[in-house]
Structure formats: structure tokens, C-alpha cells
BAGULO-24119 format. One record per residue (C-alpha): residue number from 1; residue in three letters; x, y, z. Coordinates in pm, 1 decimal, decimal comma. Last residue first. Layout:
% residues N
<n:NUM res:ALA u:X v:Y w:Z>
...
This chain:
% residues 342
<n:342 res:ALA u:1085,5 v:2146,5 w:3640,8>
<n:341 res:ILE u:913,1 v:2119,2 w:3978,6>
<n:340 res:MET u:572,7 v:1955,1 w:3947,0>
<n:339 res:ARG u:219,1 v:2063,5 w:4042,4>
<n:338 res:GLU u:-52,4 v:1798,9 w:4052,5>
<n:337 res:MET u:-307,6 v:1714,6 w:3788,2>
<n:336 res:LEU u:-649,4 v:1563,4 w:3723,6>
<n:335 res:TYR u:-752,7 v:1525,7 w:3360,5>
<n:334 res:CYS u:-1105,4 v:1591,3 w:3238,6>
<n:333 res:LEU u:-1441,9 v:1445,2 w:3134,7>
<n:332 res:CYS u:-1295,4 v:1227,7 w:2861,1>
<n:331 res:ASP u:-1278,6 v:1164,8 w:2488,2>
<n:330 res:GLN u:-1583,3 v:1064,3 w:2286,7>
<n:329 res:ARG u:-1826,8 v:1075,3 w:2580,0>
<n:328 res:ILE u:-1696,9 v:1406,1 w:2714,7>
<n:327 res:ILE u:-1684,4 v:1545,8 w:2361,2>
<n:326 res:ARG u:-2051,1 v:1456,0 w:2304,0>
<n:325 res:GLU u:-2153,2 v:1608,8 w:2637,9>
<n:324 res:ASP u:-1984,9 v:1943,2 w:2566,4>
<n:323 res:MET u:-1950,8 v:2129,6 w:2898,7>
<n:322 res:SER u:-1580,6 v:2046,2 w:2914,8>
<n:321 res:LEU u:-1323,5 v:2000,4 w:3189,1>
<n:320 res:MET u:-988,0 v:2015,9 w:3012,1>
<n:319 res:CYS u:-790,0 v:2066,3 w:3333,1>
<n:318 res:PRO u:-844,8 v:1961,1 w:3691,1>
<n:317 res:MET u:-632,8 v:2051,9 w:3998,0>
<n:316 res:VAL u:-627,9 v:1819,8 w:4300,7>
<n:315 res:SER u:-686,2 v:1807,5 w:4673,1>
<n:314 res:ARG u:-839,5 v:1475,7 w:4777,6>
<n:313 res:ALA u:-1171,9 v:1289,9 w:4788,3>
<n:312 res:LEU u:-1342,8 v:1509,6 w:4531,1>
<n:311 res:LEU u:-1718,2 v:1483,7 w:4561,7>
<n:310 res:ILE u:-2006,9 v:1302,1 w:4396,9>
<n:309 res:ASP u:-2325,3 v:1392,7 w:4582,5>
<n:308 res:HIS u:-2574,6 v:1108,4 w:4636,6>
<n:307 res:ASN u:-2574,9 v:1165,1 w:5015,1>
<n:306 res:LYS u:-2197,2 v:1127,3 w:5012,4>
<n:305 res:VAL u:-2011,6 v:970,5 w:4719,6>
<n:304 res:GLN u:-1632,0 v:976,2 w:4697,5>
<n:303 res:PHE u:-1379,2 v:1056,6 w:4429,2>
<n:302 res:TYR u:-1000,5 v:1072,0 w:4387,1>
<n:301 res:LEU u:-859,5 v:757,4 w:4546,2>
<n:300 res:ASP u:-1172,6 v:553,8 w:4464,4>
<n:299 res:ALA u:-1122,5 v:639,3 w:4097,1>
<n:298 res:ILE u:-798,8 v:438,9 w:4080,5>
<n:297 res:ASN u:-864,2 v:261,8 w:3749,0>
<n:296 res:GLN u:-536,3 v:121,4 w:3620,6>
<n:295 res:GLY u:-454,8 v:156,7 w:3251,6>
<n:294 res:ASP u:-77,4 v:208,9 w:3263,5>
<n:293 res:GLY u:-109,6 v:584,7 w:3220,3>
<n:292 res:THR u:-356,5 v:604,4 w:3505,5>
<n:291 res:GLN u:-733,3 v:592,1 w:3463,5>
<n:290 res:ALA u:-980,5 v:768,0 w:3689,9>
<n:289 res:ILE u:-1316,5 v:613,8 w:3598,2>
<n:288 res:LEU u:-1638,3 v:781,8 w:3709,1>
<n:287 res:PRO u:-1978,6 v:634,7 w:3799,6>
<n:286 res:LEU u:-1836,4 v:487,6 w:4121,8>
<n:285 res:PRO u:-1914,9 v:121,4 w:4180,1>
<n:284 res:SER u:-2183,5 v:113,0 w:4312,1>
<n:283 res:SER u:-2551,2 v:169,3 w:4237,2>
<n:282 res:PHE u:-2724,0 v:463,5 w:4076,5>
<n:281 res:HIS u:-3052,2 v:459,3 w:3892,3>
<n:280 res:ARG u:-3325,3 v:570,2 w:4130,1>
<n:279 res:ALA u:-3079,5 v:756,9 w:4354,9>
<n:278 res:ASN u:-2984,6 v:989,6 w:4070,0>
<n:277 res:LEU u:-2630,1 v:1094,8 w:4142,0>
<n:276 res:LYS u:-2523,4 v:1454,7 w:4185,4>
<n:275 res:GLY u:-2226,1 v:1639,6 w:4042,7>
<n:274 res:LEU u:-1873,9 v:1770,3 w:4088,7>
<n:273 res:LEU u:-1890,9 v:1903,6 w:4444,0>
<n:272 res:THR u:-1556,2 v:1990,1 w:4608,6>
<n:271 res:GLY u:-1519,0 v:1781,3 w:4925,0>
<n:270 res:PRO u:-1140,1 v:1768,2 w:4914,4>
<n:269 res:PRO u:-992,6 v:2102,0 w:4810,4>
<n:268 res:LEU u:-960,0 v:2230,6 w:4453,8>
<n:267 res:GLU u:-654,3 v:2395,6 w:4297,2>
<n:266 res:VAL u:-813,9 v:2576,2 w:4001,8>
<n:265 res:PHE u:-674,2 v:2506,2 w:3655,4>
<n:264 res:ASN u:-1021,2 v:2421,7 w:3520,7>
<n:263 res:LEU u:-1293,5 v:2467,9 w:3783,6>
<n:262 res:GLU u:-1499,2 v:2710,6 w:3573,8>
<n:261 res:ASP u:-1546,5 v:2416,0 w:3337,7>
<n:260 res:LEU u:-1818,1 v:2276,1 w:3564,8>
<n:259 res:GLN u:-2051,1 v:2565,5 w:3489,3>
<n:258 res:ASP u:-2342,6 v:2355,0 w:3618,4>
<n:257 res:ARG u:-2242,0 v:2045,7 w:3814,4>
<n:256 res:LEU u:-2293,6 v:1714,4 w:3642,1>
<n:255 res:LEU u:-2616,4 v:1519,5 w:3676,5>
<n:254 res:LEU u:-2517,9 v:1152,5 w:3679,5>
<n:253 res:THR u:-2780,9 v:882,4 w:3632,9>
<n:252 res:ALA u:-2971,3 v:1102,5 w:3391,3>
<n:251 res:ASN u:-3337,3 v:1172,6 w:3473,5>
<n:250 res:PRO u:-3260,4 v:1528,3 w:3588,2>
<n:249 res:ASP u:-3152,5 v:1619,3 w:3231,8>
<n:248 res:SER u:-2952,4 v:1945,1 w:3236,3>
<n:247 res:PHE u:-2577,9 v:1890,2 w:3261,1>
<n:246 res:SER u:-2611,5 v:1526,6 w:3158,4>
<n:245 res:PHE u:-2492,5 v:1176,2 w:3232,4>
<n:244 res:SER u:-2588,9 v:818,7 w:3153,4>
<n:243 res:VAL u:-2366,9 v:553,6 w:3311,1>
<n:242 res:ASP u:-2287,1 v:228,7 w:3126,5>
<n:241 res:ASP u:-1985,7 v:375,2 w:2947,2>
<n:240 res:ARG u:-1836,6 v:495,9 w:3274,6>
<n:239 res:VAL u:-1772,0 v:869,3 w:3274,4>
<n:238 res:LYS u:-1406,1 v:936,2 w:3212,3>
<n:237 res:VAL u:-1123,1 v:1090,6 w:3413,2>
<n:236 res:GLN u:-764,8 v:1078,9 w:3286,5>
<n:235 res:VAL u:-520,1 v:1045,7 w:3571,7>
<n:234 res:LEU u:-203,3 v:1202,9 w:3710,7>
<n:233 res:ALA u:-143,1 v:1479,9 w:3458,1>
<n:232 res:ASN u:176,7 v:1634,7 w:3596,4>
<n:231 res:PHE u:192,7 v:2012,0 w:3610,2>
<n:230 res:LEU u:466,1 v:2258,4 w:3518,3>
<n:229 res:ASP u:446,1 v:2630,8 w:3584,2>
<n:228 res:ILE u:758,9 v:2748,3 w:3401,8>
<n:227 res:ASP u:1004,2 v:3036,7 w:3422,8>
<n:226 res:GLN u:1088,9 v:3029,4 w:3794,7>
<n:225 res:SER u:1160,9 v:2655,5 w:3768,7>
<n:224 res:SER u:1447,6 v:2755,8 w:3541,7>
<n:223 res:PRO u:1436,3 v:2610,3 w:3191,8>
<n:222 res:PRO u:1596,1 v:2272,6 w:3121,7>
<n:221 res:HIS u:1936,2 v:2269,0 w:2944,9>
<n:220 res:CYS u:1896,6 v:2126,8 w:2594,4>
<n:219 res:PRO u:1851,6 v:2459,9 w:2420,5>
<n:218 res:VAL u:1638,7 v:2459,1 w:2102,2>
<n:217 res:GLU u:1843,4 v:2549,1 w:1795,8>
<n:216 res:THR u:1856,3 v:2796,9 w:1508,6>
<n:215 res:LEU u:1520,8 v:2939,9 w:1606,0>
<n:214 res:GLY u:1339,3 v:3173,5 w:1366,1>
<n:213 res:LEU u:1076,9 v:2922,0 w:1251,0>
<n:212 res:CYS u:1003,0 v:2843,2 w:1615,0>
<n:211 res:THR u:924,1 v:3207,6 w:1688,2>
<n:210 res:GLU u:701,0 v:3219,1 w:1381,7>
<n:209 res:ILE u:510,8 v:2914,8 w:1508,6>
<n:208 res:PHE u:469,7 v:3084,4 w:1847,8>
<n:207 res:GLU u:343,4 v:3411,8 w:1705,7>
<n:206 res:VAL u:92,3 v:3236,1 w:1480,0>
<n:205 res:ALA u:-36,1 v:3017,8 w:1765,1>
<n:204 res:HIS u:-84,6 v:3319,2 w:1992,6>
<n:203 res:ASN u:-258,1 v:3513,7 w:1716,3>
<n:202 res:VAL u:-501,7 v:3228,8 w:1651,8>
<n:201 res:GLY u:-574,1 v:3187,5 w:2023,6>
<n:200 res:LYS u:-639,7 v:3557,0 w:2080,5>
<n:199 res:ALA u:-852,8 v:3577,0 w:1767,0>
<n:198 res:GLU u:-1084,9 v:3306,9 w:1901,6>
<n:197 res:GLY u:-1164,7 v:3048,6 w:1634,7>
<n:196 res:PRO u:-1193,9 v:2744,7 w:1855,4>
<n:195 res:PHE u:-1191,3 v:2804,1 w:2234,4>
<n:194 res:GLY u:-857,4 v:2819,0 w:2412,4>
<n:193 res:CYS u:-525,9 v:2762,8 w:2235,1>
<n:192 res:GLU u:-398,7 v:2428,0 w:2362,3>
<n:191 res:LEU u:-63,8 v:2368,1 w:2192,4>
<n:190 res:ASN u:77,9 v:2013,7 w:2183,1>
<n:189 res:LEU u:457,7 v:2018,3 w:2174,0>
<n:188 res:SER u:745,6 v:1812,5 w:2040,4>
<n:187 res:PRO u:1119,7 v:1874,2 w:2058,7>
<n:186 res:CYS u:1260,8 v:1622,9 w:1810,4>
<n:185 res:ALA u:1278,7 v:1254,0 w:1718,5>
<n:184 res:SER u:1176,4 v:1078,8 w:2041,1>
<n:183 res:ALA u:890,3 v:1323,2 w:2101,3>
<n:182 res:PHE u:745,4 v:1286,6 w:1750,9>
<n:181 res:ALA u:499,2 v:1006,0 w:1829,5>
<n:180 res:GLY u:415,9 v:1149,0 w:2171,6>
<n:179 res:THR u:309,7 v:1483,0 w:2027,3>
<n:178 res:GLN u:101,1 v:1315,8 w:1757,4>
<n:177 res:SER u:-86,7 v:1118,8 w:2020,7>
<n:176 res:GLY u:-102,4 v:739,2 w:2014,6>
<n:175 res:LYS u:-124,3 v:665,4 w:2385,3>
<n:174 res:PRO u:-329,3 v:877,7 w:2619,8>
<n:173 res:TYR u:-89,1 v:946,8 w:2779,7>
<n:172 res:PRO u:256,0 v:1079,5 w:2866,6>
<n:171 res:SER u:102,7 v:1400,3 w:3007,1>
<n:170 res:TYR u:338,2 v:1669,2 w:3135,3>
<n:169 res:ILE u:138,8 v:1990,4 w:3141,2>
<n:168 res:ALA u:265,7 v:2342,1 w:3072,1>
<n:167 res:LEU u:181,7 v:2698,0 w:3184,5>
<n:166 res:ARG u:475,8 v:2933,0 w:3120,5>
<n:165 res:ASP u:341,8 v:2990,4 w:2771,7>
<n:164 res:PHE u:452,2 v:2930,3 w:2412,9>
<n:163 res:LEU u:827,5 v:2984,7 w:2447,1>
<n:162 res:VAL u:810,2 v:2801,9 w:2778,8>
<n:161 res:ALA u:691,0 v:2487,7 w:2599,4>
<n:160 res:LEU u:987,2 v:2491,0 w:2361,5>
<n:159 res:ASN u:1220,4 v:2508,0 w:2657,9>
<n:158 res:LEU u:1035,1 v:2216,0 w:2816,6>
<n:157 res:SER u:1064,9 v:2002,8 w:2502,6>
<n:156 res:GLN u:1434,1 v:2085,4 w:2467,9>
<n:155 res:GLY u:1516,8 v:2021,4 w:2832,8>
<n:154 res:ASP u:1370,7 v:1672,1 w:2842,2>
<n:153 res:LEU u:1051,0 v:1609,4 w:3038,2>
<n:152 res:ARG u:882,0 v:1406,0 w:2766,6>
<n:151 res:GLU u:515,7 v:1389,5 w:2665,8>
<n:150 res:VAL u:465,3 v:1764,6 w:2654,7>
<n:149 res:CYS u:139,7 v:1960,1 w:2671,6>
<n:148 res:SER u:101,3 v:2333,6 w:2618,5>
<n:147 res:TYR u:-110,0 v:2603,6 w:2777,5>
<n:146 res:HIS u:-363,8 v:2873,1 w:2694,9>
<n:145 res:PRO u:-611,5 v:2923,1 w:2976,8>
<n:144 res:ASN u:-909,1 v:2689,0 w:2997,4>
<n:143 res:ARG u:-1285,4 v:2730,5 w:2958,3>
<n:142 res:GLY u:-1427,2 v:2417,5 w:2801,2>
<n:141 res:THR u:-1424,9 v:2289,0 w:2442,1>
<n:140 res:ASN u:-1045,6 v:2320,1 w:2425,2>
<n:139 res:ASN u:-847,3 v:2390,6 w:2109,7>
<n:138 res:HIS u:-556,0 v:2220,6 w:1939,1>
<n:137 res:VAL u:-236,6 v:2289,3 w:1740,7>
<n:136 res:ASP u:25,8 v:2012,9 w:1710,4>
<n:135 res:ILE u:380,2 v:2147,0 w:1687,7>
<n:134 res:SER u:683,7 v:1935,2 w:1599,4>
<n:133 res:ALA u:1047,0 v:2043,6 w:1597,7>
<n:132 res:PHE u:1350,4 v:2028,2 w:1368,7>
<n:131 res:VAL u:1245,9 v:1734,1 w:1146,6>
<n:130 res:GLY u:1545,4 v:1580,8 w:972,2>
<n:129 res:ARG u:1371,5 v:1500,0 w:644,9>
<n:128 res:ASN u:1391,5 v:1126,8 w:722,2>
<n:127 res:VAL u:1218,5 v:1197,6 w:1053,9>
<n:126 res:MET u:940,3 v:1378,7 w:866,4>
<n:125 res:GLU u:891,0 v:1086,9 w:629,8>
<n:124 res:ASP u:884,6 v:829,6 w:908,2>
<n:123 res:VAL u:630,8 v:1034,2 w:1106,5>
<n:122 res:VAL u:404,4 v:1071,3 w:802,4>
<n:121 res:LYS u:435,3 v:700,7 w:722,2>
<n:120 res:GLN u:334,9 v:602,3 w:1075,8>
<n:119 res:ALA u:28,6 v:827,5 w:1052,6>
<n:118 res:TRP u:-51,4 v:675,0 w:711,8>
<n:117 res:PHE u:-73,4 v:326,6 w:856,4>
<n:116 res:THR u:-247,4 v:424,6 w:1180,6>
<n:115 res:GLU u:-523,4 v:586,0 w:971,5>
<n:114 res:THR u:-570,4 v:290,5 w:737,6>
<n:113 res:CYS u:-598,1 v:48,5 w:1029,4>
<n:112 res:GLY u:-376,8 v:-135,4 w:1277,0>
<n:111 res:ALA u:-540,7 v:-204,6 w:1611,7>
<n:110 res:LEU u:-542,7 v:87,8 w:1849,2>
<n:109 res:GLU u:-296,0 v:100,5 w:2139,8>
<n:108 res:THR u:-108,2 v:381,1 w:1972,4>
<n:107 res:GLY u:269,5 v:413,9 w:2005,4>
<n:106 res:PRO u:303,0 v:545,6 w:1650,7>
<n:105 res:TRP u:10,6 v:782,9 w:1579,5>
<n:104 res:ILE u:-358,6 v:691,1 w:1576,8>
<n:103 res:ARG u:-482,4 v:853,9 w:1898,5>
<n:102 res:ASN u:-488,2 v:1218,2 w:1786,5>
<n:101 res:PHE u:-695,0 v:1133,3 w:1479,0>
<n:100 res:ASP u:-967,7 v:985,9 w:1702,6>
<n:99 res:PRO u:-1078,4 v:671,7 w:1522,3>
<n:98 res:GLN u:-1347,1 v:704,4 w:1256,6>
<n:97 res:ASN u:-1693,8 v:552,9 w:1208,3>
<n:96 res:ASP u:-1859,9 v:795,4 w:1450,7>
<n:95 res:LEU u:-1696,7 v:1092,9 w:1280,7>
<n:94 res:HIS u:-1426,9 v:1285,0 w:1464,3>
<n:93 res:ARG u:-1408,6 v:1599,2 w:1676,0>
<n:92 res:LEU u:-1709,5 v:1731,6 w:1487,4>
<n:91 res:GLY u:-1770,6 v:2057,5 w:1298,9>
<n:90 res:LEU u:-1951,2 v:1879,4 w:1017,8>
<n:89 res:ARG u:-1693,9 v:1944,4 w:742,2>
<n:88 res:ALA u:-1425,7 v:1934,7 w:1010,1>
<n:87 res:ALA u:-1503,7 v:1564,2 w:1054,2>
<n:86 res:GLN u:-1421,1 v:1510,0 w:686,4>
<n:85 res:VAL u:-1108,4 v:1726,4 w:703,3>
<n:84 res:ASN u:-959,1 v:1520,6 w:984,3>
<n:83 res:GLY u:-593,1 v:1611,6 w:957,6>
<n:82 res:PHE u:-414,9 v:1889,1 w:770,1>
<n:81 res:PHE u:-39,4 v:1838,7 w:803,7>
<n:80 res:PHE u:190,8 v:2130,5 w:731,8>
<n:79 res:SER u:562,4 v:2096,3 w:664,5>
<n:78 res:ILE u:799,3 v:2388,9 w:707,3>
<n:77 res:ALA u:1147,3 v:2462,4 w:578,0>
<n:76 res:ARG u:1303,9 v:2741,8 w:780,0>
<n:75 res:PRO u:1310,1 v:3119,5 w:755,2>
<n:74 res:TRP u:1031,2 v:3092,8 w:493,6>
<n:73 res:PRO u:1111,7 v:3297,3 w:187,8>
<n:72 res:LYS u:903,8 v:3600,8 w:89,2>
<n:71 res:ASP u:602,8 v:3661,2 w:-132,9>
<n:70 res:ALA u:341,9 v:3425,1 w:14,0>
<n:69 res:TYR u:506,9 v:3433,8 w:355,5>
<n:68 res:LYS u:242,5 v:3645,5 w:530,5>
<n:67 res:LYS u:-44,5 v:3480,1 w:343,5>
<n:66 res:LEU u:73,8 v:3132,0 w:435,9>
<n:65 res:LEU u:123,1 v:3243,0 w:796,2>
<n:64 res:THR u:-233,9 v:3367,5 w:835,8>
<n:63 res:GLN u:-369,2 v:3052,8 w:668,9>
<n:62 res:VAL u:-167,7 v:2838,9 w:910,7>
<n:61 res:ALA u:-309,6 v:3026,3 w:1209,9>
<n:60 res:LEU u:-667,0 v:2988,1 w:1082,8>
<n:59 res:LEU u:-612,6 v:2614,4 w:1028,7>
<n:58 res:GLY u:-464,9 v:2574,3 w:1376,2>
<n:57 res:THR u:-752,7 v:2763,1 w:1537,5>
<n:56 res:ASN u:-1009,3 v:2529,7 w:1377,6>
<n:55 res:GLU u:-1075,9 v:2270,4 w:1646,9>
<n:54 res:ASN u:-1399,3 v:2086,6 w:1558,1>
<n:53 res:GLY u:-1227,0 v:1847,3 w:1318,2>
<n:52 res:HIS u:-981,9 v:1713,5 w:1573,1>
<n:51 res:LEU u:-650,7 v:1640,5 w:1404,7>
<n:50 res:LEU u:-738,8 v:1977,6 w:1256,8>
<n:49 res:VAL u:-381,9 v:2109,1 w:1249,2>
<n:48 res:SER u:-32,7 v:1961,5 w:1235,4>
<n:47 res:VAL u:284,2 v:2170,3 w:1216,2>
<n:46 res:PHE u:624,6 v:2017,6 w:1140,1>
<n:45 res:LEU u:924,8 v:2252,4 w:1135,7>
<n:44 res:PRO u:1161,6 v:2138,3 w:866,5>
<n:43 res:GLU u:1540,3 v:2100,0 w:867,3>
<n:42 res:PRO u:1651,6 v:2283,3 w:550,5>
<n:41 res:ARG u:1716,0 v:2632,4 w:685,7>
<n:40 res:GLN u:1629,8 v:2904,5 w:433,3>
<n:39 res:GLY u:1294,9 v:2744,7 w:356,6>
<n:38 res:SER u:1120,9 v:2483,0 w:142,6>
<n:37 res:LEU u:751,9 v:2396,5 w:170,7>
<n:36 res:HIS u:616,4 v:2043,7 w:229,2>
<n:35 res:ILE u:239,0 v:1981,6 w:238,6>
<n:34 res:LEU u:85,9 v:1672,1 w:402,2>
<n:33 res:CYS u:-288,7 v:1624,0 w:345,2>
<n:32 res:PRO u:-571,4 v:1435,1 w:509,3>
<n:31 res:LYS u:-841,3 v:1373,8 w:249,8>
<n:30 res:PRO u:-1079,4 v:1586,2 w:39,8>
<n:29 res:LEU u:-839,1 v:1882,3 w:44,9>
<n:28 res:VAL u:-996,3 v:2173,8 w:-143,6>
<n:27 res:GLN u:-1366,9 v:2086,6 w:-107,5>
<n:26 res:HIS u:-1287,7 v:1913,6 w:222,8>
<n:25 res:LEU u:-1180,4 v:2253,0 w:358,4>
<n:24 res:GLU u:-1537,3 v:2384,2 w:352,9>
<n:23 res:THR u:-1620,6 v:2331,1 w:721,7>
<n:22 res:ALA u:-1270,6 v:2445,3 w:817,8>
<n:21 res:SER u:-1318,1 v:2766,8 w:622,1>
<n:20 res:VAL u:-1145,4 v:2831,9 w:289,4>
<n:19 res:GLU u:-943,0 v:3150,2 w:243,3>
<n:18 res:LEU u:-580,5 v:3048,8 w:184,5>
<n:17 res:LEU u:-657,2 v:2690,8 w:81,4>
<n:16 res:ALA u:-812,3 v:2808,9 w:-246,3>
<n:15 res:GLU u:-466,7 v:2891,1 w:-380,5>
<n:14 res:PRO u:-350,4 v:2530,4 w:-341,5>
<n:13 res:ILE u:-15,7 v:2554,1 w:-159,2>
<n:12 res:GLN u:289,4 v:2383,5 w:-302,1>
<n:11 res:ASN u:488,0 v:2066,8 w:-244,5>
<n:10 res:LEU u:187,6 v:1836,7 w:-204,7>
<n:9 res:ARG u:100,1 v:1500,6 w:-52,1>
<n:8 res:ILE u:-261,9 v:1383,8 w:-22,2>
<n:7 res:ILE u:-339,5 v:1101,6 w:218,3>
<n:6 res:ASP u:-440,4 v:735,1 w:197,9>
<n:5 res:THR u:-363,1 v:618,4 w:-154,1>
<n:4 res:ASN u:-48,7 v:831,4 w:-167,1>
<n:3 res:ILE u:84,9 v:650,5 w:138,9>
<n:2 res:SER u:129,2 v:347,5 w:-82,3>
<n:1 res:MET u:0,0 v:0,0 w:0,0>
């Protein structure tokens, strides 16, 4: 099988790409697409966007850069990867018959499929080109500050993170992310740029990508602890598959707290209310799963039930809490973190 049967590969920019919206991108790029552009330094910066079709900040940032460099040389070679264009057509993270495009990369626990095949080929091709650094641009569906995620605690990855924002998360899971796939080859970063389409997020991504284009190297010595707020993602929290949940339906087994995403990046004490359980439907075990990187469920260490209230059992800081029920079911409710020293 050839990679050309699974994704589009180009060495120039289709003119229509400069103005098309994420929902219309499939008309220009009907499949995932890898575009290589030459620059003054040959080792390419790799930038992936729309791995989740409902997160359009990366596309808007790339379009801004393409217009800016239309008539002048790129400081460094750059390769753009446009991911789930079919999900973007409908404004969805991914289609029901698709895997999550940020879970298909080398290291994934998914069974081999078309998507894992071309993801491996993309990584191999970029490594063969001497990839300088990797940036994967994302958005949140809940209220969060801008931050980055790294999957290695090496000095280069942390220095790259500080260039984006002092707020960074070490999260070596879930398996199969783009950031994790590139981490052994180059400094690799996942950017979280707030809500989709916000000008602040687009501008922040543009500025960071331009900064990376201008670097001659990324220092190996870790940044000072005074320059970075680094957190460790301890567990990924999911609602059990057999538990119905809602923010508004009182008949759901789990009624989540209103404005739950206000708790993102807040250090919460034990006893913090997360939701209420419907006594007519609920029975043990806990309705939430708190999964470690090696797959263990340690929910009983983080949650407790009192009088049908689901409460935090220990001090912790959440991130990526969302009010989008579809996203919660497709991905997770949140991550729980603790502060680290860089």
C-alpha cells in the first residue's frame, strides 16, 4: 500500500486553501494532506492542524502564515499536516466511524488500520527530512487558559513549551498522540489555544510558530523553575460507558455540576462538588473512571459519594473540563493534575 492512496502530498499551496473555512476545507483537500515547503534552513518545522475536526484555530493560524510568507522565503522549511477534514466538514471531533486522529500515531494502542498506517508514514517521512520540531495545534471545548502539553521532560521540550506559555502539562498518555509520536525525534509540543476560532488563540499560535521558525536550535538545558508552571497529569477521568450523564436532564444517572469548566486550573480542596447521582438509577461502583497511564482505574482515590453527591476525595487541579456532552463521551471528562518542579 502506498501513502499516496491514503493522504494527499503536495509541495505547493492550493490557492483556495488560503481563504477556505474548516467546514469547507474538504472541497480543497478531500483527504488528510501533508504539504512540504522549502525554507532558508533545511530541517523542517512540522505543524499539524485539525486532528480534531472541531478545532479550527490551527487552520486559521496556518492561513495567516501562508499569506504572510506568500512573497518572501520561509526562515526554515515547514511541513503542514491537515488532519480530519471530513469531521471538520460537520464541525465534529471525529466521525462515529473514525478513530480519534490524535490517537492513531506510533505508540497507539489501536489495532492497525488505514489511519495508523498513514500516521506512521508521516512520522517516518518527517524523521527522514530531519524534522527540527513538531507542533500540534488544538483547542479546548471548556474554559481553559492557553497552555502546552509535553510527553517528555527533556530540556528541549520544556524550553519549547516556555516559548509558548509558562503553563505546561506533562502528560505521557493517552497513547497514540502526535506529540508522543514525535517526542523521540525532536522537541514536540501540543498547543492548547482556548476556544476554537478566538482571535487571541489564533494570534498566539501564529506568534509561536514564527518564533520556532526563527530558532537555530532549542537549548537542551531545562528552563528555570521560575520560568515554568509545570503540572503532571495524574489520571484521565471518564464517565463509565454504562452511566448516563447530563448537565440538564434530571433523569440522567449523573447530573454534572453547572458551569463545571470554571474549575479548570483551580486547585480544589477535598469535598468539592462535581455532580449529583440519581438515587433511582445509581448503584456502586463509582460512575467515574480515573485511569492512570498504565490503565489502572484508581477512581476511589479521587472521588467519593456522600448523600448522592459526587465529591473530590483529595486536593487536586483539573484541566480540560468540558460542557460538551458529546466530547466528554468521545474523549474524557477531564484530567487531574498535581504541580511539578521542572
